[in-house]
All heavy atoms as TSV, in Angstrom:
chain	resi	resn	atom	element	x	y	z
A	1	MET	N	N	-11.556	-16.947	-15.884
A	1	MET	CA	C	-11.450	-15.498	-15.841
A	1	MET	C	C	-10.143	-15.094	-15.177
A	1	MET	O	O	-9.714	-15.701	-14.201
A	1	MET	CB	C	-12.649	-14.914	-15.098
A	1	MET	CG	C	-12.588	-13.431	-14.950
A	1	MET	SD	S	-14.069	-12.787	-14.146
A	1	MET	CE	C	-14.269	-11.322	-15.097
A	2	VAL	N	N	-9.538	-14.037	-15.674
A	2	VAL	CA	C	-8.292	-13.519	-15.133
A	2	VAL	C	C	-8.547	-12.076	-14.674
A	2	VAL	O	O	-9.256	-11.328	-15.354
A	2	VAL	CB	C	-7.171	-13.527	-16.191
A	2	VAL	CG1	C	-5.915	-12.896	-15.665
A	2	VAL	CG2	C	-6.899	-14.950	-16.653
A	3	ALA	N	N	-7.994	-11.698	-13.532
A	3	ALA	CA	C	-8.174	-10.346	-13.007
A	3	ALA	C	C	-6.819	-9.742	-12.652
A	3	ALA	O	O	-5.905	-10.450	-12.232
A	3	ALA	CB	C	-9.062	-10.380	-11.783
A	4	LEU	N	N	-6.706	-8.460	-12.843
A	4	LEU	CA	C	-5.515	-7.709	-12.429
A	4	LEU	C	C	-5.804	-7.143	-11.048
A	4	LEU	O	O	-6.696	-6.288	-10.883
A	4	LEU	CB	C	-5.206	-6.577	-13.424
A	4	LEU	CG	C	-4.059	-5.642	-13.051
A	4	LEU	CD1	C	-2.756	-6.420	-12.906
A	4	LEU	CD2	C	-3.929	-4.530	-14.064
A	5	ILE	N	N	-5.055	-7.600	-10.026
A	5	ILE	CA	C	-5.274	-7.173	-8.646
A	5	ILE	C	C	-3.939	-6.749	-8.057
A	5	ILE	O	O	-3.247	-7.541	-7.409
A	5	ILE	CB	C	-5.917	-8.297	-7.820
A	5	ILE	CG1	C	-7.183	-8.824	-8.500
A	5	ILE	CG2	C	-6.220	-7.812	-6.409
A	5	ILE	CD1	C	-7.781	-10.055	-7.827
A	6	PRO	N	N	-3.534	-5.490	-8.275
A	6	PRO	CA	C	-2.261	-5.025	-7.679
A	6	PRO	C	C	-2.404	-4.776	-6.173
A	6	PRO	O	O	-3.499	-4.551	-5.671
A	6	PRO	CB	C	-1.983	-3.729	-8.428
A	6	PRO	CG	C	-3.330	-3.256	-8.880
A	6	PRO	CD	C	-4.162	-4.492	-9.105
A	7	TYR	N	N	-1.254	-4.818	-5.499
A	7	TYR	CA	C	-1.196	-4.540	-4.050
A	7	TYR	C	C	-0.345	-3.302	-3.841
A	7	TYR	O	O	0.746	-3.178	-4.421
A	7	TYR	CB	C	-0.530	-5.738	-3.330
A	7	TYR	CG	C	-0.366	-5.513	-1.859
A	7	TYR	CD1	C	-1.352	-5.878	-0.954
A	7	TYR	CD2	C	0.783	-4.916	-1.351
A	7	TYR	CE1	C	-1.207	-5.673	0.420
A	7	TYR	CE2	C	0.941	-4.707	0.003
A	7	TYR	CZ	C	-0.043	-5.087	0.884
A	7	TYR	OH	O	0.110	-4.873	2.224
A	8	VAL	N	N	-0.836	-2.403	-3.029
A	8	VAL	CA	C	-0.101	-1.158	-2.722
A	8	VAL	C	C	-0.056	-1.026	-1.204
A	8	VAL	O	O	-1.085	-1.141	-0.541
A	8	VAL	CB	C	-0.805	0.078	-3.342
A	8	VAL	CG1	C	-0.122	1.356	-2.920
A	8	VAL	CG2	C	-0.847	-0.034	-4.847
A	9	THR	N	N	1.136	-0.759	-0.677
A	9	THR	CA	C	1.239	-0.461	0.747
A	9	THR	C	C	0.905	1.019	0.956
A	9	THR	O	O	1.594	1.887	0.407
A	9	THR	CB	C	2.658	-0.762	1.283
A	9	THR	OG1	O	2.944	-2.143	1.084
A	9	THR	CG2	C	2.761	-0.430	2.770
A	10	THR	N	N	-0.148	1.307	1.680
A	10	THR	CA	C	-0.592	2.677	1.894
A	10	THR	C	C	0.526	3.496	2.572
A	10	THR	O	O	1.100	3.071	3.568
A	10	THR	CB	C	-1.844	2.685	2.796
A	10	THR	OG1	O	-2.826	1.864	2.192
A	10	THR	CG2	C	-2.377	4.098	2.977
A	11	GLY	N	N	0.831	4.640	1.983
A	11	GLY	CA	C	1.814	5.534	2.582
A	11	GLY	C	C	3.245	5.247	2.203
A	11	GLY	O	O	4.157	5.880	2.738
A	12	ASP	N	N	3.499	4.329	1.280
A	12	ASP	CA	C	4.880	4.020	0.869
A	12	ASP	C	C	5.152	4.647	-0.481
A	12	ASP	O	O	4.580	4.200	-1.480
A	12	ASP	CB	C	5.105	2.513	0.813
A	12	ASP	CG	C	6.537	2.137	0.441
A	12	ASP	OD1	O	7.463	2.905	0.776
A	12	ASP	OD2	O	6.725	1.096	-0.196
A	13	PRO	N	N	5.926	5.669	-0.608
A	13	PRO	CA	C	6.736	6.301	0.425
A	13	PRO	C	C	5.988	7.399	1.176
A	13	PRO	O	O	6.454	7.845	2.229
A	13	PRO	CB	C	7.891	6.904	-0.371
A	13	PRO	CG	C	7.291	7.264	-1.682
A	13	PRO	CD	C	6.256	6.180	-1.941
A	14	ASP	N	N	4.853	7.868	0.632
A	14	ASP	CA	C	4.055	8.893	1.320
A	14	ASP	C	C	2.623	8.830	0.776
A	14	ASP	O	O	2.354	8.153	-0.217
A	14	ASP	CB	C	4.657	10.287	1.146
A	14	ASP	CG	C	4.901	10.653	-0.304
A	14	ASP	OD1	O	4.008	10.399	-1.132
A	14	ASP	OD2	O	5.966	11.182	-0.605
A	15	LEU	N	N	1.690	9.511	1.431
A	15	LEU	CA	C	0.294	9.437	1.016
A	15	LEU	C	C	0.014	10.062	-0.360
A	15	LEU	O	O	-0.778	9.516	-1.126
A	15	LEU	CB	C	-0.607	10.046	2.086
A	15	LEU	CG	C	-0.721	9.214	3.380
A	15	LEU	CD1	C	-1.604	9.935	4.402
A	15	LEU	CD2	C	-1.285	7.838	3.103
A	16	PRO	N	N	0.645	11.199	-0.722
A	16	PRO	CA	C	0.400	11.724	-2.073
A	16	PRO	C	C	0.841	10.760	-3.173
A	16	PRO	O	O	0.162	10.643	-4.198
A	16	PRO	CB	C	1.225	13.025	-2.107
A	16	PRO	CG	C	1.283	13.453	-0.661
A	16	PRO	CD	C	1.392	12.165	0.107
A	17	THR	N	N	1.937	10.058	-2.981
A	17	THR	CA	C	2.397	9.084	-3.953
A	17	THR	C	C	1.434	7.902	-4.027
A	17	THR	O	O	1.141	7.394	-5.102
A	17	THR	CB	C	3.821	8.601	-3.627
A	17	THR	OG1	O	4.695	9.738	-3.599
A	17	THR	CG2	C	4.332	7.603	-4.642
A	18	THR	N	N	0.922	7.492	-2.879
A	18	THR	CA	C	-0.075	6.403	-2.860
A	18	THR	C	C	-1.303	6.816	-3.636
A	18	THR	O	O	-1.824	6.033	-4.463
A	18	THR	CB	C	-0.454	6.045	-1.407
A	18	THR	OG1	O	0.685	5.588	-0.718
A	18	THR	CG2	C	-1.515	4.959	-1.387
A	19	ALA	N	N	-1.778	8.026	-3.433
A	19	ALA	CA	C	-2.959	8.512	-4.131
A	19	ALA	C	C	-2.738	8.539	-5.657
A	19	ALA	O	O	-3.609	8.114	-6.419
A	19	ALA	CB	C	-3.340	9.910	-3.644
A	20	GLU	N	N	-1.577	8.974	-6.061
A	20	GLU	CA	C	-1.264	8.992	-7.498
A	20	GLU	C	C	-1.153	7.587	-8.069
A	20	GLU	O	O	-1.638	7.312	-9.157
A	20	GLU	CB	C	0.040	9.762	-7.735
A	20	GLU	CG	C	0.334	10.027	-9.197
A	20	GLU	CD	C	-0.729	10.879	-9.888
A	20	GLU	OE1	O	-1.338	11.735	-9.245
A	20	GLU	OE2	O	-0.951	10.652	-11.086
A	21	ALA	N	N	-0.555	6.681	-7.314
A	21	ALA	CA	C	-0.441	5.284	-7.760
A	21	ALA	C	C	-1.822	4.666	-7.940
A	21	ALA	O	O	-2.055	3.926	-8.910
A	21	ALA	CB	C	0.383	4.472	-6.758
A	22	LEU	N	N	-2.752	4.964	-7.042
A	22	LEU	CA	C	-4.107	4.435	-7.154
A	22	LEU	C	C	-4.797	4.931	-8.418
A	22	LEU	O	O	-5.486	4.186	-9.115
A	22	LEU	CB	C	-4.924	4.797	-5.925
A	22	LEU	CG	C	-4.463	4.158	-4.610
A	22	LEU	CD1	C	-5.287	4.691	-3.447
A	22	LEU	CD2	C	-4.556	2.645	-4.691
A	23	LYS	N	N	-4.600	6.205	-8.753
A	23	LYS	CA	C	-5.179	6.766	-9.972
A	23	LYS	C	C	-4.612	6.064	-11.215
A	23	LYS	O	O	-5.345	5.730	-12.141
A	23	LYS	CB	C	-4.914	8.270	-10.047
A	23	LYS	CG	C	-5.636	9.067	-9.010
A	23	LYS	CD	C	-5.234	10.530	-9.082
A	23	LYS	CE	C	-5.746	11.315	-7.904
A	23	LYS	NZ	N	-5.229	12.688	-7.893
A	24	VAL	N	N	-3.301	5.853	-11.228
A	24	VAL	CA	C	-2.644	5.203	-12.370
A	24	VAL	C	C	-3.128	3.759	-12.497
A	24	VAL	O	O	-3.483	3.309	-13.596
A	24	VAL	CB	C	-1.105	5.266	-12.232
A	24	VAL	CG1	C	-0.442	4.386	-13.276
A	24	VAL	CG2	C	-0.615	6.695	-12.341
A	25	LEU	N	N	-3.160	3.042	-11.383
A	25	LEU	CA	C	-3.605	1.659	-11.427
A	25	LEU	C	C	-5.064	1.547	-11.887
A	25	LEU	O	O	-5.426	0.643	-12.646
A	25	LEU	CB	C	-3.440	0.994	-10.057
A	25	LEU	CG	C	-1.988	0.755	-9.642
A	25	LEU	CD1	C	-1.915	0.359	-8.172
A	25	LEU	CD2	C	-1.345	-0.297	-10.525
A	26	ASP	N	N	-5.901	2.472	-11.464
A	26	ASP	CA	C	-7.300	2.483	-11.889
A	26	ASP	C	C	-7.403	2.733	-13.395
A	26	ASP	O	O	-8.126	2.035	-14.101
A	26	ASP	CB	C	-8.084	3.528	-11.106
A	26	ASP	CG	C	-9.538	3.571	-11.501
A	26	ASP	OD1	O	-10.178	2.501	-11.563
A	26	ASP	OD2	O	-10.061	4.684	-11.744
A	27	SER	N	N	-6.632	3.707	-13.883
A	27	SER	CA	C	-6.696	4.049	-15.309
A	27	SER	C	C	-6.089	2.951	-16.190
A	27	SER	O	O	-6.413	2.876	-17.380
A	27	SER	CB	C	-5.981	5.387	-15.570
A	27	SER	OG	O	-4.596	5.266	-15.389
A	28	CYS	N	N	-5.267	2.109	-15.607
A	28	CYS	CA	C	-4.661	1.003	-16.357
A	28	CYS	C	C	-5.526	-0.237	-16.383
A	28	CYS	O	O	-5.114	-1.274	-16.937
A	28	CYS	CB	C	-3.288	0.663	-15.773
A	28	CYS	SG	S	-2.054	1.916	-16.071
A	29	GLY	N	N	-6.694	-0.186	-15.773
A	29	GLY	CA	C	-7.629	-1.294	-15.864
A	29	GLY	C	C	-7.588	-2.294	-14.734
A	29	GLY	O	O	-8.047	-3.429	-14.896
A	30	SER	N	N	-7.082	-1.911	-13.586
A	30	SER	CA	C	-7.092	-2.833	-12.443
A	30	SER	C	C	-8.512	-3.201	-12.089
A	30	SER	O	O	-9.405	-2.344	-12.063
A	30	SER	CB	C	-6.443	-2.175	-11.218
A	30	SER	OG	O	-5.093	-1.884	-11.472
A	31	ASP	N	N	-8.746	-4.483	-11.850
A	31	ASP	CA	C	-10.073	-4.942	-11.474
A	31	ASP	C	C	-10.357	-4.664	-9.990
A	31	ASP	O	O	-11.467	-4.297	-9.616
A	31	ASP	CB	C	-10.210	-6.448	-11.761
A	31	ASP	CG	C	-10.093	-6.709	-13.244
A	31	ASP	OD1	O	-10.974	-6.278	-13.989
A	31	ASP	OD2	O	-9.102	-7.350	-13.655
A	32	ILE	N	N	-9.364	-4.879	-9.185
A	32	ILE	CA	C	-9.421	-4.636	-7.744
A	32	ILE	C	C	-8.048	-4.084	-7.360
A	32	ILE	O	O	-7.038	-4.536	-7.884
A	32	ILE	CB	C	-9.705	-5.928	-6.948
A	32	ILE	CG1	C	-11.067	-6.514	-7.322
A	32	ILE	CG2	C	-9.607	-5.692	-5.436
A	32	ILE	CD1	C	-11.301	-7.906	-6.747
A	33	ILE	N	N	-8.000	-3.166	-6.419
A	33	ILE	CA	C	-6.715	-2.677	-5.890
A	33	ILE	C	C	-6.706	-2.983	-4.403
A	33	ILE	O	O	-7.548	-2.492	-3.655
A	33	ILE	CB	C	-6.507	-1.182	-6.146
A	33	ILE	CG1	C	-6.565	-0.877	-7.637
A	33	ILE	CG2	C	-5.175	-0.729	-5.541
A	33	ILE	CD1	C	-6.581	0.607	-7.968
A	34	GLU	N	N	-5.746	-3.804	-3.980
A	34	GLU	CA	C	-5.631	-4.132	-2.573
A	34	GLU	C	C	-4.722	-3.127	-1.883
A	34	GLU	O	O	-3.579	-2.924	-2.286
A	34	GLU	CB	C	-5.079	-5.538	-2.396
A	34	GLU	CG	C	-4.981	-5.981	-0.952
A	34	GLU	CD	C	-4.445	-7.384	-0.777
A	34	GLU	OE1	O	-4.115	-8.066	-1.772
A	34	GLU	OE2	O	-4.312	-7.792	0.382
A	35	LEU	N	N	-5.238	-2.504	-0.824
A	35	LEU	CA	C	-4.438	-1.543	-0.052
A	35	LEU	C	C	-4.000	-2.184	1.256
A	35	LEU	O	O	-4.837	-2.617	2.052
A	35	LEU	CB	C	-5.252	-0.298	0.263
A	35	LEU	CG	C	-5.542	0.643	-0.875
A	35	LEU	CD1	C	-6.453	1.771	-0.425
A	35	LEU	CD2	C	-4.255	1.208	-1.438
A	36	GLY	N	N	-2.708	-2.242	1.459
A	36	GLY	CA	C	-2.182	-2.757	2.712
A	36	GLY	C	C	-1.959	-1.614	3.669
A	36	GLY	O	O	-1.445	-0.552	3.297
A	37	VAL	N	N	-2.357	-1.804	4.889
A	37	VAL	CA	C	-2.131	-0.788	5.922
A	37	VAL	C	C	-1.016	-1.311	6.833
A	37	VAL	O	O	-1.198	-2.299	7.520
A	37	VAL	CB	C	-3.411	-0.519	6.745
A	37	VAL	CG1	C	-3.157	0.493	7.833
A	37	VAL	CG2	C	-4.529	-0.068	5.812
A	38	PRO	N	N	0.144	-0.654	6.804
A	38	PRO	CA	C	1.263	-1.117	7.620
A	38	PRO	C	C	0.952	-1.048	9.115
A	38	PRO	O	O	0.198	-0.206	9.552
A	38	PRO	CB	C	2.378	-0.119	7.298
A	38	PRO	CG	C	1.975	0.533	6.051
A	38	PRO	CD	C	0.488	0.520	6.027
A	39	TYR	N	N	1.547	-1.971	9.819
A	39	TYR	CA	C	1.417	-1.978	11.280
A	39	TYR	C	C	2.753	-2.358	11.858
A	39	TYR	O	O	3.670	-2.751	11.143
A	39	TYR	CB	C	0.294	-2.911	11.737
A	39	TYR	CG	C	0.376	-4.299	11.181
A	39	TYR	CD1	C	0.923	-5.347	11.910
A	39	TYR	CD2	C	-0.080	-4.585	9.904
A	39	TYR	CE1	C	1.005	-6.623	11.380
A	39	TYR	CE2	C	0.016	-5.847	9.363
A	39	TYR	CZ	C	0.539	-6.860	10.115
A	39	TYR	OH	O	0.623	-8.125	9.576
A	40	SER	N	N	2.890	-2.209	13.127
A	40	SER	CA	C	4.209	-2.303	13.754
A	40	SER	C	C	4.776	-3.717	13.849
A	40	SER	O	O	5.960	-3.886	14.082
A	40	SER	CB	C	4.164	-1.695	15.162
A	40	SER	OG	O	3.212	-2.418	15.955
A	41	ASP	N	N	3.950	-4.756	13.647
A	41	ASP	CA	C	4.437	-6.121	13.811
A	41	ASP	C	C	3.925	-7.005	12.658
A	41	ASP	O	O	3.039	-7.837	12.837
A	41	ASP	CB	C	3.947	-6.668	15.143
A	41	ASP	CG	C	4.652	-7.962	15.549
A	41	ASP	OD1	O	5.721	-8.253	14.989
A	41	ASP	OD2	O	4.121	-8.669	16.421
A	42	PRO	N	N	4.481	-6.836	11.435
A	42	PRO	CA	C	3.961	-7.511	10.254
A	42	PRO	C	C	4.465	-8.952	10.050
A	42	PRO	O	O	4.896	-9.341	8.983
A	42	PRO	CB	C	4.456	-6.616	9.112
A	42	PRO	CG	C	5.779	-6.144	9.619
A	42	PRO	CD	C	5.578	-5.952	11.121
A	43	LEU	N	N	4.411	-9.754	11.091
A	43	LEU	CA	C	4.960	-11.115	11.006
A	43	LEU	C	C	4.250	-11.994	9.965
A	43	LEU	O	O	4.876	-12.901	9.409
A	43	LEU	CB	C	4.920	-11.784	12.369
A	43	LEU	CG	C	5.825	-11.148	13.426
A	43	LEU	CD1	C	5.613	-11.827	14.777
A	43	LEU	CD2	C	7.283	-11.209	13.015
A	44	ALA	N	N	2.999	-11.764	9.699
A	44	ALA	CA	C	2.269	-12.611	8.765
A	44	ALA	C	C	2.552	-12.238	7.310
A	44	ALA	O	O	2.251	-12.991	6.406
A	44	ALA	CB	C	0.770	-12.506	9.030
A	45	ASP	N	N	3.141	-11.070	7.067
A	45	ASP	CA	C	3.460	-10.632	5.706
A	45	ASP	C	C	4.785	-11.204	5.259
A	45	ASP	O	O	5.667	-11.529	6.060
A	45	ASP	CB	C	3.516	-9.113	5.629
A	45	ASP	CG	C	2.164	-8.460	5.805
A	45	ASP	OD1	O	1.167	-9.072	5.385
A	45	ASP	OD2	O	2.108	-7.352	6.362
A	46	GLY	N	N	4.957	-11.295	3.955
A	46	GLY	CA	C	6.210	-11.753	3.382
A	46	GLY	C	C	7.258	-10.636	3.432
A	46	GLY	O	O	6.971	-9.516	3.814
A	47	PRO	N	N	8.483	-10.961	3.022
A	47	PRO	CA	C	9.594	-10.028	3.143
A	47	PRO	C	C	9.431	-8.747	2.316
A	47	PRO	O	O	9.862	-7.676	2.731
A	47	PRO	CB	C	10.819	-10.830	2.688
A	47	PRO	CG	C	10.273	-11.985	1.951
A	47	PRO	CD	C	8.910	-12.269	2.497
A	48	VAL	N	N	8.795	-8.828	1.142
A	48	VAL	CA	C	8.636	-7.641	0.320
A	48	VAL	C	C	7.672	-6.650	0.968
A	48	VAL	O	O	7.942	-5.458	1.060
A	48	VAL	CB	C	8.151	-8.015	-1.105
A	48	VAL	CG1	C	7.837	-6.780	-1.913
A	48	VAL	CG2	C	9.210	-8.867	-1.796
A	49	ILE	N	N	6.550	-7.160	1.460
A	49	ILE	CA	C	5.571	-6.300	2.122
A	49	ILE	C	C	6.136	-5.759	3.449
A	49	ILE	O	O	5.925	-4.606	3.801
A	49	ILE	CB	C	4.233	-7.029	2.320
A	49	ILE	CG1	C	3.632	-7.334	0.943
A	49	ILE	CG2	C	3.270	-6.194	3.161
A	49	ILE	CD1	C	2.399	-8.185	0.974
A	50	GLN	N	N	6.884	-6.573	4.160
A	50	GLN	CA	C	7.534	-6.101	5.385
A	50	GLN	C	C	8.479	-4.968	5.086
A	50	GLN	O	O	8.513	-3.954	5.797
A	50	GLN	CB	C	8.289	-7.235	6.090
A	50	GLN	CG	C	7.395	-8.231	6.773
A	50	GLN	CD	C	8.201	-9.332	7.475
A	50	GLN	OE1	O	9.415	-9.287	7.527
A	50	GLN	NE2	N	7.502	-10.316	7.991
A	51	ALA	N	N	9.257	-5.094	4.002
A	51	ALA	CA	C	10.217	-4.049	3.648
A	51	ALA	C	C	9.494	-2.757	3.254
A	51	ALA	O	O	9.971	-1.663	3.575
A	51	ALA	CB	C	11.113	-4.528	2.512
A	52	ALA	N	N	8.357	-2.863	2.558
A	52	ALA	CA	C	7.611	-1.679	2.157
A	52	ALA	C	C	7.072	-0.926	3.377
A	52	ALA	O	O	6.945	0.293	3.361
A	52	ALA	CB	C	6.444	-2.066	1.233
A	53	GLY	N	N	6.753	-1.644	4.447
A	53	GLY	CA	C	6.207	-1.016	5.636
A	53	GLY	C	C	7.217	-0.666	6.699
A	53	GLY	O	O	6.894	0.031	7.650
A	54	CYS	N	N	8.454	-1.088	6.516
A	54	CYS	CA	C	9.454	-0.910	7.576
A	54	CYS	C	C	9.785	0.546	7.852
A	54	CYS	O	O	10.069	0.910	8.974
A	54	CYS	CB	C	10.730	-1.685	7.274
A	54	CYS	SG	S	11.812	-0.870	6.088
A	55	CYS	N	N	9.709	1.358	6.844
A	55	CYS	CA	C	10.076	2.776	7.004
A	55	CYS	C	C	8.858	3.659	6.973
A	55	CYS	O	O	8.958	4.863	6.708
A	55	CYS	CB	C	11.059	3.192	5.908
A	55	CYS	SG	S	12.551	2.192	5.918
A	56	TYR	N	N	7.729	3.101	7.215
A	56	TYR	CA	C	6.466	3.822	7.137
A	56	TYR	C	C	6.449	4.901	8.193
A	56	TYR	O	O	6.489	4.660	9.378
A	56	TYR	CB	C	5.306	2.840	7.329
A	56	TYR	CG	C	3.962	3.431	7.116
A	56	TYR	CD1	C	3.567	3.865	5.867
A	56	TYR	CD2	C	3.071	3.557	8.169
A	56	TYR	CE1	C	2.321	4.391	5.682
A	56	TYR	CE2	C	1.813	4.082	7.967
A	56	TYR	CZ	C	1.454	4.513	6.713
A	56	TYR	OH	O	0.203	5.032	6.533
A	57	THR	N	N	6.376	6.159	7.741
A	57	THR	CA	C	6.545	7.300	8.653
A	57	THR	C	C	5.284	7.739	9.360
A	57	THR	O	O	5.350	8.532	10.282
A	57	THR	CB	C	7.116	8.499	7.876
A	57	THR	OG1	O	6.229	8.825	6.817
A	57	THR	CG2	C	8.497	8.189	7.324
A	58	LEU	N	N	4.104	7.225	8.965
A	58	LEU	CA	C	2.883	7.697	9.592
A	58	LEU	C	C	2.524	6.940	10.856
A	58	LEU	O	O	1.721	7.402	11.655
A	58	LEU	CB	C	1.713	7.599	8.606
A	58	LEU	CG	C	1.834	8.467	7.355
A	58	LEU	CD1	C	0.598	8.277	6.470
A	58	LEU	CD2	C	1.992	9.933	7.718
A	59	ILE	N	N	3.122	5.766	11.070
A	59	ILE	CA	C	2.811	4.999	12.275
A	59	ILE	C	C	3.244	5.788	13.495
A	59	ILE	O	O	4.393	6.239	13.599
A	59	ILE	CB	C	3.513	3.608	12.266
A	59	ILE	CG1	C	2.929	2.737	11.172
A	59	ILE	CG2	C	3.390	2.926	13.615
A	59	ILE	CD1	C	3.634	1.387	11.008
A	60	GLY	N	N	2.347	5.972	14.394
A	60	GLY	CA	C	2.679	6.690	15.616
A	60	GLY	C	C	2.564	8.188	15.524
A	60	GLY	O	O	2.727	8.887	16.537
A	61	LYS	N	N	2.313	8.741	14.347
A	61	LYS	CA	C	2.196	10.182	14.212
A	61	LYS	C	C	0.764	10.657	14.345
A	61	LYS	O	O	0.503	11.856	14.343
A	61	LYS	CB	C	2.774	10.651	12.859
A	61	LYS	CG	C	4.265	10.587	12.806
A	61	LYS	CD	C	4.710	11.259	11.537
A	61	LYS	CE	C	6.213	11.429	11.486
A	61	LYS	NZ	N	6.635	12.103	10.287
A	62	GLY	N	N	-0.174	9.726	14.352
A	62	GLY	CA	C	-1.576	10.095	14.488
A	62	GLY	C	C	-2.219	10.507	13.185
A	62	GLY	O	O	-3.347	11.034	13.192
A	63	ASP	N	N	-1.546	10.305	12.035
A	63	ASP	CA	C	-2.154	10.665	10.765
A	63	ASP	C	C	-3.314	9.711	10.473
A	63	ASP	O	O	-3.335	8.591	10.904
A	63	ASP	CB	C	-1.131	10.551	9.634
A	63	ASP	CG	C	-0.084	11.678	9.695
A	63	ASP	OD1	O	-0.394	12.704	10.314
A	63	ASP	OD2	O	1.000	11.504	9.145
A	64	GLN	N	N	-4.279	10.222	9.749
A	64	GLN	CA	C	-5.449	9.427	9.411
A	64	GLN	C	C	-5.519	9.233	7.911
A	64	GLN	O	O	-5.092	10.080	7.142
A	64	GLN	CB	C	-6.723	10.116	9.891
A	64	GLN	CG	C	-6.760	10.267	11.413
A	64	GLN	CD	C	-8.002	10.979	11.872
A	64	GLN	OE1	O	-8.827	11.406	11.083
A	64	GLN	NE2	N	-8.133	11.069	13.178
A	65	PHE	N	N	-6.075	8.094	7.509
A	65	PHE	CA	C	-6.198	7.787	6.094
A	65	PHE	C	C	-7.520	8.306	5.576
A	65	PHE	O	O	-8.507	8.263	6.212
A	65	PHE	CB	C	-6.118	6.289	5.852
A	65	PHE	CG	C	-4.852	5.685	6.318
A	65	PHE	CD1	C	-4.831	4.808	7.366
A	65	PHE	CD2	C	-3.664	6.017	5.711
A	65	PHE	CE1	C	-3.644	4.267	7.827
A	65	PHE	CE2	C	-2.468	5.466	6.156
A	65	PHE	CZ	C	-2.464	4.600	7.209
């Protein structure tokens, strides 16, 4: 069996864009959508995911998901 499992960094570049991306991915037949929540010390993530979270503007602002 093969599954389509895209990964999206929550809030990259902003929450409205993330919400729209989730709708598109769902309508395109994604089996599972993995949401990454950026944090201040992403050492376990690879360089692409680190770059997506590096400019994340909600960290420290108290915004809620």
